[in-house]
C-alpha positions in Angstrom: 174.7 144.0 124.4 177.0 142.4 126.1 180.6 141.7 124.2 179.7 137.9 124.3 176.6 138.5 122.3 178.4 140.3 119.6 180.6 137.5 119.1 177.8 134.8 119.4 176.0 136.8 116.5 179.0 137.5 114.7 180.0 133.5 114.5 176.4 132.9 113.6 176.6 135.1 110.6 179.6 133.5 109.7 178.5 129.9 109.8 175.2 131.5 107.8 178.0 132.8 105.0 179.9 129.1 105.2 176.9 127.5 104.5 175.5 130.0 101.7 178.9 129.6 100.0 179.0 126.1 100.0 175.5 125.9 98.5 177.0 128.5 95.9 179.8 125.8 95.1 177.5 123.0 94.2 175.0 125.3 92.5 171.9 125.0 95.0 169.4 127.6 94.6 168.9 130.1 97.2 166.1 128.2 99.1 168.8 125.3 99.3 171.2 127.7 100.3 168.7 128.9 103.1 168.8 125.3 104.4 172.4 125.2 104.3 173.3 128.2 106.1 170.7 127.4 108.5 171.9 123.9 109.2 175.3 125.2 109.7 174.6 128.2 111.8 172.6 126.4 114.1 173.3 122.5 113.7 175.9 122.6 116.4 174.3 124.7 119.1 170.9 122.8 118.6 172.4 119.4 119.2 173.9 121.0 122.4 170.8 122.1 123.7 169.2 119.2 123.0 171.9 116.7 124.7 171.5 118.9 128.0 168.0 119.1 127.8 167.4 123.0 127.1 164.0 123.6 126.0 163.1 125.5 124.0 166.2 125.5 122.0 168.0 128.8 122.1 167.3 129.8 118.3 163.9 129.9 118.9 163.3 132.6 120.8 166.4 134.7 119.3 165.0 136.7 116.1 168.3 138.8 115.6 169.9 135.4 114.8 167.6 134.3 112.4 167.6 137.8 110.3 171.5 137.4 110.3 171.0 133.9 108.5 168.9 135.3 106.2 171.1 138.3 105.5 174.3 136.0 105.0 172.0 133.9 102.6 171.1 136.5 100.6 174.4 138.8 100.6 175.9 135.2 99.2 173.3 134.7 96.4 173.7 138.3 95.3 177.3 138.3 94.4 178.0 137.4 91.0 181.6 136.5 91.6 183.5 133.6 90.2 182.7 130.5 92.2 186.2 129.3 92.1 187.5 132.3 94.6 184.4 131.2 96.9 186.7 127.9 98.0 188.9 130.4 99.7 186.0 132.3 101.3 184.4 129.3 102.6 187.7 128.5 104.1 188.6 131.5 106.0 184.7 132.2 106.9 184.7 128.5 108.8 188.0 129.3 110.5 186.5 132.2 111.5 183.3 130.6 112.8 185.4 127.9 114.4 187.4 130.5 116.2 
C-alpha cells in the first residue's frame, strides 16, 4: 500500500467523520448520519470523476473506503459526549480532510 493510498483513505475517513459529526449536531439518526457521511466523503470525488468522464466513479470499486465511511459513522454515533464539543471537532476534522 503506497503513501498516497493511505492519505486518500485517511481523507475519506476524516470527511466521513465530519459529515457524521454534523449529523449529530442537528440530531439526525444513524441513517441520516450515514447519508451525510457518505456525501461528504465521496461528494467531491464523484463530481470530479463525472466531470472528467471517468466511468465507473472511483468509490464503486473501493470497498475499503466504503468500510471506512461505515466505521467513521458508527464511531461518531457510539460516542455519548456533549454535542457542544463536536463543533470544535467538526472544525478540526474538516480542516484535516481539506489538507
